C-alpha positions in Angstrom: 107.2 108.8 121.8 105.6 111.4 123.9 105.1 113.7 120.9 103.6 110.8 118.9 101.1 110.3 121.7 100.2 114.0 121.5 99.5 113.5 117.8 97.4 110.5 118.6 95.4 112.6 121.0 94.8 115.1 118.2 93.4 112.3 116.1 91.2 111.2 119.0 89.8 114.7 119.4 89.1 114.9 115.7 87.1 111.7 115.7 89.9 109.7 114.0 91.4 106.4 115.1 94.0 107.7 117.5 97.3 106.9 115.9 100.1 109.5 116.0 103.6 109.5 114.5 106.7 111.6 114.4 109.9 111.4 112.4 113.1 112.4 114.3 116.4 113.4 112.6 119.4 114.1 114.9 117.2 114.5 118.0 114.9 117.0 116.2 111.3 116.3 115.1 111.2 116.9 111.4 107.7 115.4 110.7 104.5 114.9 112.6 101.2 113.3 111.7 98.0 111.8 113.0 95.4 109.8 111.2 93.2 111.9 108.9 91.3 109.2 106.9 87.9 110.3 108.2 88.5 114.0 107.6 89.8 113.6 104.1 88.1 110.5 103.0 91.4 109.1 101.8 92.4 105.7 103.2 96.1 106.3 102.9 96.2 109.4 105.2 97.8 107.4 108.0 99.8 109.1 110.7 103.1 107.5 109.7 102.7 108.4 106.0 101.8 112.0 106.9 104.8 112.3 109.2 107.1 111.0 106.5 105.7 113.4 103.9 106.3 116.3 106.2 109.8 115.1 107.0 110.9 114.8 103.4 109.6 118.3 102.8 111.4 119.8 105.8 114.6 118.0 105.0 114.2 118.7 101.3 115.2 115.3 100.2 113.5 112.1 99.1 115.0 109.7 101.6 115.1 109.7 105.4 118.3 108.0 106.3 119.4 108.8 109.8 115.8 109.2 110.9 113.6 107.3 113.3 109.9 106.8 112.8 108.0 106.7 116.0 104.3 105.5 115.9 101.9 105.0 118.7 100.6 101.8 117.0 102.5 99.1 115.0 102.5 100.3 111.4 100.5 98.5 108.7 101.8 97.1 105.4 101.4 100.4 103.6 103.3 102.4 106.3 106.1 99.9 106.6 106.4 99.9 102.8 106.6 103.7 102.7 109.2 103.6 105.5 111.3 101.1 103.4 111.0 103.3 100.3 112.0 106.3 102.4 115.0 104.4 103.7 114.1 104.8 107.3 116.5 102.6 109.3 114.5 102.4 112.5 110.8 102.2 113.6 109.8 102.5 117.2 106.1 101.8 118.0 103.9 101.6 121.0 100.9 99.2 121.0 100.9 96.1 118.8 98.2 95.8 116.2 96.9 92.2 116.1 94.8 92.7 112.9 97.0 94.8 110.6 100.5 95.1 112.2 103.2 94.6 109.7 106.3 94.7 111.9 105.7 91.8 114.2 102.0 90.9 114.8 100.5 89.8 111.5 103.5 90.3 109.2 107.2 90.9 109.9 108.1 92.8 106.8 111.3 94.4 108.1 112.6 90.9 108.8 111.8 89.4 105.3 114.9 87.9 103.8 115.9 89.3 100.5 114.7 92.9 101.1 117.3 95.5 100.2 116.6 97.9 103.1 116.7 96.5 106.6 114.7 98.3 109.3 115.4 97.8 113.0 112.1 97.6 114.9 111.5 98.2 118.6 107.9 97.6 119.8 106.1 98.1 123.0 107.4 101.6 123.8 104.7 103.5 125.9 102.3 100.8 124.7 100.0 101.2 127.7 99.3 104.9 126.8 98.7 104.1 123.2 96.5 101.1 123.9 94.5 103.1 126.4 93.7 105.8 123.8 92.7 103.1 121.3 90.4 101.4 123.8 88.8 104.7 124.9 88.2 105.6 121.2 86.5 102.4 120.4 84.6 102.3 123.7 83.2 105.8 123.0 82.3 104.8 119.5 80.4 101.7 120.6 78.6 103.7 123.3 77.5 106.4 120.9 76.1 104.1 118.3 
């Protein structure tokens, strides 16, 4: 999770909502990402999606079995859906997202009955650090406007 927090700090420094993610395969980081929606103008450039894109490229395969997705903030519907399509078996996240969280907070997609790919979710890991970054980002944004 420490490396995901480093990615979130990169997002913060770039003026992006500070979310960072890494994909780990056999104790090795194979994908990294941080939010880039402001930089690119594309709403789907979330940290988790970018980390998964890099991971499939580095592993040279379309699925990410035996990988863990770490995200500093609870993934949204799009990111959980992408993780399911990539066959990621486990998501670990930091801070809960009470407005868009799709693992536990607003939706619990990984626990939906009838889905063909279960994902084990662990939330609250290093949540204080992730939440502090988010709060600082939005406090700075409010103060500068």
